[in-house]
GUMAR-960964 format. One record per atom (N, C-alpha, C): x, y, z. Coordinates in steps of 0.001 Angstrom, whole numbers, padded with zeros to 6 digits, always signed. Atoms other than C-alpha are relative to their C-alpha. Layout:
XYZ
...
//
This chain:
+001023-000614-000783
-000518-000093+000433
+001170+001458-000038
-000978-001839+000038
+002984+002329-000133
+000596+000168+001525
-001014-000322-001042
+005246+003314+002592
-000123+001352+000505
+000405-000453-000150
+004336+005240+004684
+000848+001327+000743
-001344-000680+000459
+005856+008772+005521
+000035+000544+001538
-000649-001133-001191
+007746+010565+007803
-000578+001115+000335
+001074-000446-000381
+006441+012219+010427
+001037+001237+000340
-001432-000850-000467
+010294+014064+011096
-000010+001467-001079
-000957-000279+000959
+010704+014790+007660
-001562+001156-000625
+000665-001323-000507
+007336+016846+007665
+000136+001059+000726
-001314-001080-001757
+008177+018885+010999
+001389+000696-000780
-001109-000262+000658
+011086+019720+008905
-000271+001532-001081
+000348-001081+000356
+009253+022207+007006
+000229+000892+000284
+000070-001059-000227
+009588+025763+006695
-001314+000727-000172
+001139-000421+000265
+005987+026755+006590
-000643+001124-000026
+000403-001084-000278
+003984+030184+006439
-001020-001134+000637
+001441+000313-000983
+001417+030547+009284
-000971-000353-001029
+001040+001019+000497
-001758+028567+008413
-001148+001551-000026
+000345-001020+000501
-003936+031245+006973
-001699-000518-001032
+001517+000469+000949
-007931+030493+005839
-001115+001382+000089
+000662-001247+000625
-009576+033444+004083
-000947-000894-000428
+000809+000824+000811
-013053+032965+002800
-000124-000258-000994
-000810+000629+001359
-012688+030811-000725
-000359+000869-001019
+000002-000261+000876
-014681+032447-003055
-001360+000914+000175
+001555-000542+000170
-017576+034299-004154
-001099-000726-000132
+001245+000998+000062
-020904+032723-003771
+000170-001948+000834
-000255+001274-000608
-018657+029968-002391
-000748-000914+001537
+000210-000155-001870
-019972+028044+000846
+001184-000110+001242
-000786-000075-000725
-017123+027014+002166
+000005-000953+000094
+000446+001652-000726
-018425+023552+003327
+000693-000847-000512
-001412+001595+000917
-016743+019863+002333
-001148-000912-000294
+000822+000922+000841
-019139+018170+000187
+001655-001225-001046
-000705+000700+000753
-016952+015148-001882
-000910-000141-001128
+000253+000099+001096
-017117+015185-005540
-000431-001277-000183
+000710+001217+000641
-017653+011254-005926
-001287+000218+000620
+001223+000380-000493
-020763+011879-003866
-001026+001160-000339
+000906-000933+000596
-022247+014888-005719
+000011-000862-001128
-000130+001207+001666
-021343+011963-009081
-000723-000376+000089
+001348+001053-000521
-023799+009837-006849
-001818+000736-000361
+000938-001092+000172
-026009+012947-007153
-000808-000239-000872
-000372-000456+001799
-025770+013859-010475
-000682-001222+000213
+000953+001236+000502
-026187+010200-011866
-001248-000309+000009
+001202+000195-000417
-029226+009888-010133
-001838+000851-000568
+000953-001288+000678
-031131+013018-011235
+000041-000480-001756
+000253+000119+001564
-030104+012053-014804
-000996-001328-000401
+000701+001226+000762
-031152+008740-015139
-001481+000026+000855
+001531+000365-000542
-034634+010127-013716
-000601+000508-001606
+000604-001149+001391
-034615+012752-017244
+000793-001198-000474
-000266+000640+000875
-033065+009820-019457
-000404-001051+000598
+000306+001442-000462
-034252+005808-019818
+001353-000471-000719
-001529+000488+000641
-030883+005850-021980
+001199-000165+001110
-001065-000243-000534
-028246+006106-019361
+000579-001134+000983
-000366+001289-000899
-026663+003247-018062
+001416+000296+000572
-000838-000329-001574
-024171+002612-014951
+000496-000834+000189
+000023+001556+000468
-021718-000028-014908
+001488+000537+001340
-000813+000269-000545
-019390-000505-012206
+001767-001593-000314
-000849+001351-000745
-015990-002579-010922
-000717-000767+000891
-000161+001096-001046
-017288-004277-008230
+000503+000871+000913
-000663-001163-000426
-016185-000405-006075
-002121+000844-000118
+000912-001031-000560
-020188+000814-006132
+000172+000942+001281
+000321-000657-000976
-020337+001345-002927
+001708+001640+000815
-000470-000605+000178
-017489+003904-003015
-000093+000961-000901
+000312-001000+000818
-017865+005395-006317
-001163+001039+000356
+001054-000860+000381
-020792+006346-005522
-001024-000652-000658
+001255+000541+001206
-022901+004588-008463
-000913-001331+000790
+000166+000788-001104
-024554+002322-005346
-001320+001071+000359
+001767-000864+000134
-028048+005114-005531
+000316-000373-001201
+000686+000231+001912
-028107+004640-009697
-000903-001633+000330
+000093+001857+000349
-027945+001015-008993
-001301-000452+001148
+001558+000741-000860
-031039+000529-006323
-000788+001213-000170
+000481-000824+001084
-032696+003284-008013
-000471-001014-001255
+000247+000655+001573
-032303+001973-011908
+000516-001825+000656
-000376+001244+000607
-031202-001944-011404
-000180-001070-001177
+000065+000676+001523
-032254-003113-014989
+001168+001098-000439
-000586-001129+000179
-030042-000189-015508
+001883+000338+000002
-001508-000255-000677
-026602-001002-013384
+000765-001289-000499
-000176+000915+000746
-024196-003280-014578
+000950-000359+001181
-000728+000053-000756
-021830-004286-011741
+000885-001219-000855
-000462+001547+001121
-019282-006251-013990
+001508-000873+000766
-000716+000909-000947
-016811-007470-011098
+001698+000530+000016
-001330-000127-000065
-013157-006988-010606
+000733-000487-001696
-000347+000280+001594
-012767-006767-014253
+000107+000906-000917
-000348-001445+001059
-011459-003398-015950
-000069-000287-001093
-000206+000132+001224
-011025-004085-018933
-001591-000639-000990
+001541+000588+000329
-014611-006407-019139
-000719+001921+000695
+001242-001038-000058
-016257-003193-017898
+000240+001492-001139
-000359-000902+000777
-014458-000552-020824
-000923-001029-001270
+000287+000798+001367
-015421-003491-023512
-001430-000094+000154
+001642+000327-000528
-019076-003623-022047
-000682+001290-000250
+000641-001558+000170
-019552-000063-021649
+000308+001104-002022
+000040-000280+000682
-018352+000204-025228
-001463-000384-000880
+000839+001126+001036
-020776-002721-026733
-001545+001452+000544
+000130-000535-000313
-022841-000744-024858
-000588+001633-000865
-000905-001602+000933
-022164+002778-026715
-001205-000108-000972
-000207+001060+001239
-022496+000965-029917
-001968-000337-000044
+001634+000608-000111
-027027-000075-028914
-000170+000849+000075
+000634-000842-000356
-027635+003050-028213
+000255+000720+001633
-000399-001121-001325
-027043+004109-024338
+001386+000771-000024
-000791-000841-000464
-025088+006273-022538
+000251-000097+001212
-000664+001026-001320
-022986+004059-020440
+000770+001249+000751
-000630-000530-001473
-021279+005901-017484
+000467-000646+000634
-000050+001008-000808
-018671+003601-016171
+001385+000469+000717
-000678-000022-001072
-016784+004146-013091
+001131-000724+001248
-001354+000191-001416
-013652+002943-010471
+000611+000676-000107
-001232-001055-000574
-010835+004052-008942
+000662+000617-001241
-000181-000865+000223
-009126+006599-010518
+001869-001348-000786
-000677+000957+000345
-006089+004264-010645
+000168-001739-001472
+000475+001548+000541
-007226+000878-012017
-001155+000390-001359
+000021-000809+001286
-009308+003021-015135
+000344-000205-001221
-000777-000616+001544
-006858+004608-016880
+001070-001541-000505
-001534+001161+000199
-003903+001702-015986
-000397-000949-000549
+000860+001287+000300
-005730-001336-016238
-000446-000082-001242
+001165-000296+000935
-007856-000552-018677
+000347+000726-001224
-000374-001205+000721
-005804+001907-020840
+000212-000637-001666
+000163+000404+001006
-005186-000563-023506
-001823+000417-001242
+000600+000732+000188
-008836-001178-023903
-000992+001570-000282
+000381-001217+000342
-009702+002525-023727
+000251+000560-001538
-000648-000507+001534
-007013+003194-026856
-001248-000229-000949
+000304+001090+001588
-008257+000707-029443
-001705+000485+000366
+002118+000219+000732
-012343+000454-028524
-000508+001685+000255
+001249-001962-000740
-013834+004361-026950
+001563+000564-000689
-000787-001636+000070
-010862+006996-028064
+000046-000600-001509
-000096+000104+001283
-010132+004899-031320
-001167+000237-001175
+001941+000246+000277
-014187+004419-032238
-000146+001124+000179
+000233-001269-000316
-014410+007856-030914
-001268+000200+000224
+000896+000477-000095
-017275+006272-029110
-001016+000595+001431
+000432-001179-001279
-019741+007705-026338
-000258-000100+001232
-000464+001385-001323
-018095+006502-023733
-000054+000628+001087
-000191-001606-000979
-018339+009050-020037
+000629-001079+001044
-000963+000295-001171
-015079+007668-017531
-000467+000215+000582
+000166-001198-000793
-016286+009208-014755
+001429-001210+001476
-000690+000546-000700
-013079+007897-012419
-000099+000393+001393
-000401-000325-001664
-012732+008286-007989
+000764-000437+000169
-001462+000437-000487
-009949+008071-005581
+001390+000340-000851
-001427-000569+001193
-007404+010140-007841
-000003+000174+001342
-000318-001224-000355
-004720+011947-006752
+000626-000717+002019
-000974+000698-001936
-002427+011617-002327
-001240-000402+000725
+000881-000254-000933
-005825+012524-001268
-001146-001847+000482
+000153+001271-001037
-006849+008782-000934
+000809-000303+000959
-000466+000356-001358
-004494+008437+001862
+000642-000872+000207
-001205+000882-000402
-003359+005581+003246
-000451-001156-000203
+000133+001975+000737
-004310+003008+000828
+001290+000395-001017
-000817-000149+000532
-001276+004266-000444
+000469+000019-001796
-000036+000057+001730
+000698+004088-003722
-000358-000233-000936
+000517+001244+001700
-000358+001494-005689
-001954+000244-000416
+001925-000474+000404
-004605+003154-005070
+000307+001753-000258
+000429-002153-000079
-003118+006961-005885
+000706+000077-001352
+000031-000302+001177
-003739+007827-008859
+000710+001864-000632
-001146-002096+000876
-000946+010896-010621
+000459+000021-000651
-000794-000485+001597
-000208+010171-013897
-001414-000135-000745
+000943-000012+000315
-003891+010227-014782
-000496+000188-000981
+000519-000979+000885
-004793+012607-016298
+001190+000270-001607
-000871+000006+001236
-001700+012535-018895
+000385-001508-000334
+000629+000989+000588
-002963+009047-019694
-000817+000346-000932
+001452-000403+000850
-006110+010386-020869
+000288+001147-000666
-000299-000969+001516
-005080+013220-022508
+000614+000354-001406
-000272+000304+001136
-002838+011720-024714
-000579-001076-001279
+000781+000484+000656
-005489+010140-026035
-001053+000826-001410
+001025-000518+000864
-007093+011460-029297
-001619-000293+000055
+001425-000331+000129
-010775+012366-028894
-000231+000244+001287
+001305+000124-002123
-011098+012276-025083
+000521+001184-000252
+000135-000999-000770
-011717+014853-023558
+000545-000205+001955
-000316+000195-000998
-010687+015516-019906
-000400+001076+000787
+000449-000821-001288
-012547+017135-016615
+000296-000229+000686
-000204-000706-001700
-011474+017867-013297
-000175+000923+000705
+000974-001485-000390
-014001+019722-011290
+000785+000176+001299
-000396-001020-000722
-013484+022080-008588
-000051-000925+001684
+001428+000796-000730
-016547+020324-006025
-000613-000286-000602
+000765+000792-000100
-019153+019620-005919
-000929+000165-000295
+000784-001155+000889
-021098+022671-007582
+000415-000645-001783
-000733+000072+001480
-018938+021817-010736
-000157-001299-000099
-000223+001514+000455
-018877+017731-010529
-001696+000545-000521
+001418-000426+001074
-023074+018325-011230
+000234+000499-001241
+000282-000128+001383
-022910+020398-013749
+001053-000819-001106
-000786+001119+001347
-019996+018611-015422
-000941-001351-000184
+000476+001162-000031
-022166+015263-015262
-000776+000040-000729
+000895-000297+001143
-024789+017303-017032
+000088+000145-001272
-000245-001277+001481
-023111+019297-019750
+000550-001793-000814
-000627+001130+000187
-021010+015658-020560
-000826-000850-000769
+001076+001321+000415
-024260+013748-020532
-000339+000362-001818
+000151-000330+001129
-025077+016061-023773
+001046-000194-001412
-000551-000017+000976
-021935+015866-025686
+000746-000799-000772
+000090+001207+000317
-021091+013311-027861
+001747-000162-000011
-000984+000525+000091
-017682+011354-027572
+000654-000038+001779
-001127-000041-001395
-015131+010039-024887
+000297+000761+000726
+000254-000817-000826
-014955+011723-021830
+000656-000297+001095
-000602+000189-001578
-012742+011571-018556
-000180+000729+001215
+000266-000558-001111
-013909+012767-015723
+000799-000851+001908
-001667-000110-001554
-010597+012975-012188
-001302+000193+000276
+000752-000164-000890
-013273+012901-009395
+000763-001266+001679
-000043+000595-001369
-012049+012508-005379
-000339-000751+001057
+000538+000299-001181
-012400+010455-002248
-000273+001034+001347
-000300-000855-000869
-012037+013392+000035
-001195+000755+000006
+001120-001648+000529
-014586+016337+000671
+000789+000529+000099
-000947-001122+000963
-013321+019455-001010
-000700+001377+000668
+000838-001185-000707
-014406+022967+000060
-001373+000434-001187
+001024-000487+001855
-017729+024274-002080
+000764+001285-000197
-000090-000733+001350
-016103+026903-004650
-000237+001060-000668
+000857-000300+001426
-018260+027424-007536
-000992+000808+000571
+001530-000867-000104
-021319+030126-007110
-001413-001221-000359
+001501+000386+000185
-024626+028540-007025
-000174+000144-001803
+000975-000020+001465
-025995+029541-010408
+001810+000064-001074
-001320+000345+000783
-022171+028617-012174
-001194-001333-000723
-000021+001173+001293
-022821+026518-015551
+001785-000732-000468
-000830+000435+001176
-020451+024570-016989
+000731-000512-000938
-000013-000058+001794
-018812+024529-020293
+001335-000712-000295
-001374+001052+000514
-016477+021399-021868
+001358+002106-000282
-000616-000561+000702
-013560+023695-022950
+000264+001260+000566
-000237-001470-000666
-014215+026871-020518
+000687+000170+001484
-001114-000035-001228
-011930+027901-017666
-001289+001042+001145
+000252-000943-000514
-013855+030140-014700
+000769+000558+000773
-000593-001645-000498
-012240+033466-013471
-000217+000168+000652
+000299-000252-000815
-012132+034065-010099
+001069+001424+000222
-000765-001468+000506
-009827+037073-010999
+001135+000027-000773
-002028+000350+000217
-006642+037825-012657
+000342+001017+000303
-001303-001261-000499
-004117+039466-011358
+001251+000127-000490
-001365-000445+000731
-000827+041517-012631
+000416+000440+000818
-001393+000358-000209
+001745+040113-010942
-000140-001996-000433
-000372+001745+000239
+000852+036290-010882
-002017-000688+000009
+001274+000246-000290
-002678+034641-011910
+001196-002151-000257
-000125+001523-000192
-002531+030668-010803
-001690-000516-000424
+000696+000099+001291
-004213+028349-013271
+000149-001323+000541
+000896+001735-000441
-005984+025140-011330
-000667-000691-000047
+001424+000967+000486
-008121+022259-011411
+000318-000975+001585
+000279+000810-001533
-009472+019964-008533
+000389+000146+000483
-000284-000174-001503
-008734+019741-004968
+000745+002397-000154
-000672-001243+000564
-005826+022629-005931
-000374+001353-000322
+000701-000943-000260
-008326+025049-006268
-000716+000937+000893
+000337+000048-001984
-009486+025561-002628
+001266+000682+000409
-001051-000663-000239
-006279+025969-002804
+000902+001056+000181
+000084-001535+001146
-005117+028666-004847
-000770+001065+000887
+000109-000764-001257
-007658+030578-003040
+000647+000461+000402
-000133-000528-001262
-006532+030321+000084
+000940+000952-000655
-001250-001013-000327
-002994+031310-001467
-000282+001519-000880
+000289-001709+000326
-004314+034267-003580
-000524+000847+000945
-000049-001386-001295
-005314+036093+000109
+001066-000314+000672
-000815-000056-000425
-002829+035405+001242
+001358+000930-000202
-000142-001244+000964
-000839+037311-001663
-000432+001359+000114
+000399-001191+000205
-002939+039228-001215
+000478+001367+001223
-000257+000126-001238
-002374+040454+002095
+001610+000389-000299
-001259-000029+000347
+001066+040555+001517
+000515+000814-001361
-000477-001211+001331
+000660+043114-001814
+000258-000415-000653
-000524+000965+001856
+000906+040695-004526
-001685-000011-000548
+000642+000056+000517
-001575+040838-006772
-000226-001601-000434
-000059+000955+000446
-002433+037412-007651
-002269-000350-001035
+001485+000596+000760
-005729+035673-010057
+000337-001514+000116
+000720+001514+000140
-007051+032456-009778
-000805-000304-001126
+000545+000942+000837
-008154+029829-012494
-000503-001198+000169
+000484+001760-000252
-010403+027082-012501
+000461-000477-001738
-000155-000043+001598
-009107+025500-015305
-000354-001893-000153
+000838+001415-000589
-011511+022163-014794
-000082-001018-001708
-000466+001150+001394
-011262+021122-018938
+001693+000200+000018
-001157-000054+000263
-007658+019964-019199
-000280+000224-000957
-000284+000352+001697
-008171+018917-022539
-001669+000177-000614
-000742-001192+000606
-009547+021026-024423
+000101+001006+001197
-000298-000297-001461
-007906+023400-022152
-000381+001590-000738
+000075-001162+000093
-008772+027324-022055
+000971+001113-001076
-001043-000644+000797
-006529+028650-024537
-000931+001460-000221
+000629-002090-000833
-008149+032390-024657
+000939+000264+001654
-000282-001330-001246
-008026+032658-020900
+001599-000589+000744
-001732-000116+000459
-004124+031151-021038
+000677+001217+000084
-001137-000981+000793
-002879+033444-023193
-000115+001242+001237
+000339-001774-000662
-004946+036932-021465
+000696-000468+001364
-000837+000434-001271
-003618+035439-018149
+001548+000138+000143
-001640-000174-000203
+000023+035448-019162
-000062+001283-000885
-000445-002063+000691
-000143+039452-021668
-000017+000195+001442
-000245-001061-000593
-001220+040723-018634
+000413-000283+002125
-001248+000826-001950
+000946+038882-014979
+000805-000429-000683
-001335+000397-000275
+004524+038399-014103
+000348-001463-000588
-000760+001623-000359
+004434+034683-013803
-001334-000816-000066
+000663+001256+000085
+002010+031630-014592
+000433-001118+001286
-000281+001460-000964
+001646+028961-011690
-000424-000895-000130
+001124+001514+000149
-000355+025640-012414
+000416-000812+001170
+000717+000918-002087
-001585+023798-009220
-000461-000897-000544
-000041+001586+000408
-002125+020019-009227
-000223-000753+000256
-000042+001061-000904
-002926+017031-007294
+000795-001227-000788
-000042+000596+000306
-001108+015108-009383
+001575-000288-001567
-000661-000117+000517
+002266+014733-011472
+000150+001124-000836
-000344-001016+001247
+003688+017658-013245
+000635-000511-000773
-000353+000976+001346
+004178+015495-016102
-001309-000427-000760
+001144+000547+000887
+001826+015621-018284
-001396-000164+000372
+001264-000662-000605
-001005+017059-016490
-000618+001468+000081
+000476-001273+000585
-002598+020145-016404
+001186+001487-000088
-000514-000883-000195
+000548+022211-015588
+000854-000916-001946
-000365+000713+001245
+002002+020154-019427
-000335+000855-000924
+000926-001023+000780
-000839+021731-020782
+000094+000683-000608
-000230-001167-000015
-000124+025007-020262
+001123+000641-000323
-001785-000588-000199
+003447+024900-020078
-000253-000530-002481
+000124+000369+000924
+002948+023629-024051
-000325+000757-000986
+000289-000672+000957
+000775+025874-025384
+000085+001312+000461
+000060-001830-000270
+002274+029006-023745
+001481+000217-001124
-000964-000650-000014
+005954+028285-025070
-000003-000520-001464
+000188+000169+001364
+004517+027616-028502
-000543+001763-000392
+000822-001753+000661
+002273+031213-028619
+000169+000701+000929
-000215-001250-000990
+003243+032886-025473
+001059+000433+000782
-000212+000567-000848
+005652+032269-024086
+000882+000665+001551
-000226-000801-000652
+006231+033656-020721
+000752-000849+001957
+000016+000803-000591
+007553+032490-016808
-001252-001140+000647
+000942+000993-001005
+006039+029597-015540
+000657-000578+000904
-000328+000298-000995
+005994+028122-012392
-000757-001608-000081
+001120+000984-000864
+004284+024105-011350
+000244-000700+000857
-000348+001099-002227
+003289+022555-008093
-000714-001124-000324
+000622+001427-000039
+001883+019168-008221
+001829-000870+000371
-001001+000653-000385
+004240+015900-007637
+000785-000150-001197
-000614-000036+000546
+007742+015920-008804
+000946-001284-000289
-000396+002410+000395
+008293+011758-010524
-000026+000197+000636
-000255+000320-001196
+007446+011000-007791
-001535-001453+000111
+001278+000015-000629
+004575+008780-006344
+000150+000135+001299
+000311+000461-000956
+002640+008562-003692
+000082+000007+000807
+000334+001494-001709
+002574+006904-000041
-000982+000520+000521
+001614-000638-001289
+000269+006825+002806
-000085+000535+000557
+000288-001638-000143
-000979+008971+004628
-001300+000910+000360
+001464-000746-000228
-003531+011205+006418
+000313+000883-001400
+000789-000723+000948
-004740+013350+003369
+000906+001860+000558
-000516-001091+000037
-003456+016973+005295
+001528-000266+000106
-001191+000031+000080
-000024+015617+005420
+000621-000326-000928
-000386+000106+001689
+000428+014276+002213
+000523+001233-001075
-000176-001529+000880
-000088+017429+000921
+000992+001167-000086
-000789-000978-000686
+002013+019746+002976
+001651-000919-000365
-001148+001258+000259
+004801+015901+002353
+000325+000906-001623
-000008+000050+000919
+004191+016518-001525
-000435+002337-000505
-000008-000954+000576
+004113+020700-001475
-000977+000813-000624
+001753-000915+000541
+000075+021378-002329
-000464+000227+000464
+001058-000898-000244
-000839+023803-000256
+000223+001556-000023
+000482-001220+000304
-001693+027034+000002
+001517+000721+000116
-001743-001308-000284
+002369+028436+001885
+000732-000626-001430
-000635+000510+000883
+003612+026030-000949
+000139+001263-001300
+000246-001255+001178
+002157+028620-003819
+000461+001632+000311
+000143-002065+000041
+002505+032222-001935
+002097-000442+000638
-002063+000185-000368
+006902+030647-001047
-000092+000183-001932
-000499+000162+001550
+007074+029381-005212
-000408+001874-000816
+000465-001379+000140
+004914+033166-005485
+001782+000454+000162
-000418-001044-000619
+006962+035444-004014
+001558-000534+000028
-001776+000502+000891
+011098+033249-004982
-000203+000393-001283
-000124-000536+002158
+010043+033824-008560
-000507+001444-000306
-000005-001357+000121
+008989+037143-008487
+001203+001637+000292
-001102-000625-001093
+011551+038721-005977
+001291-000469-001170
-001540+000073+000982
+014197+037354-007886
+000523+000448-001247
-000171-000751+000552
+013372+038813-011046
+000540+000579-000134
+000162-001332-000904
+013002+041768-008876
+002021+000048-000336
-001253+000022-000880
+017065+041621-007855
+000822+000009-001789
//
C-alpha cells in the first residue's frame, strides 16, 4: 500500500503560518466529496434519461454509483474486478444506443484498462463517459498503489478524449449534466475526500471553458480539482502581502481554454499551475505546451515532482508533496522577488 510518511520530514518543512480566508464569491466553504456529488448527479440524470446506464467494477459503494443501482437496477451493471471488461461492455452499450457511465478507482480505470480505452473507445470515438473516483494522493492511507498521479496524462494523450477535473460538488454536478449532452469519450477525475465548495450556485460548466475568480497583474494561478480551493487561499495570503494574484479554475484540462490562459499570461508577470497530479503530462504540461508555442512567459508548476505517493493522512500528504497554500505563496514570492533583483 506504500511506504508510511516520515513525520519528521513534514515537521522539518518551513511553511508560512496558516491562513484560512473565505474561499470565493458565492462559495459556501463547506466540504463535499466530488464522488458524492457524482452519485447524486447520476440519480438525477437517470430520472431524466432512460438511455443512461451505469457500470462499475465492484466498487459501487465507494464510487457512489450504488445510488443509481438502487433506483434503476435494470440499468446498472456490476462487471466485477475486471476493468478491461468494464470498458468493453460500456463500449458495446454505447454502440447499442445507450449512454454508459463507467466508474471505478482512477488508478484502475486509466491503468488496467488503458489499452481497451485506447483501442475501443478513443479510436472509435465512442460515446462513453469514464468517471473515475479516488484520484490523487488524497486517497491517503491506501498508499501509492491506489493513488493515481498519472491518470490525466494517460487520458490527455489519447485522441478524441475530453479530460475534466471538477473543483467541487457544484461543478461535478454541472460536469455530469454537460457531458451527457456531449458526444464522444470523456474522462472525469473525481476524488475521495471532502473538498471545500468554491463555485457559485449559479455556475454553469462548459467544456473547454475556464472559470476566472480574478485576473492578477502580478501572478495568475491556474488550478484544477482540489487545488482550486488551495489556490484561492494562497491568493488571499498574497493579497495581504501586496501581491495581486489571480486564480483560474481550469477544470477542462482537454480541451484547454487557450484564450483564458493567453489573457492571464499577457497581463501578469508569472503563471503558476497547481494540480494534485504529476507535473509531467498533466495541467502544468498542457499550459506549458500551449504557452511555449504561443506566448512564452515564466511558468512554475506545482504538483508531484516525478514521484509516487505514499500512505498517510491527506493533510499531511498535501504538506509533504508541496500542495498547500503556503507552498504556492513561497513559489510565487521566490519567483517574483528573484526576477526583481
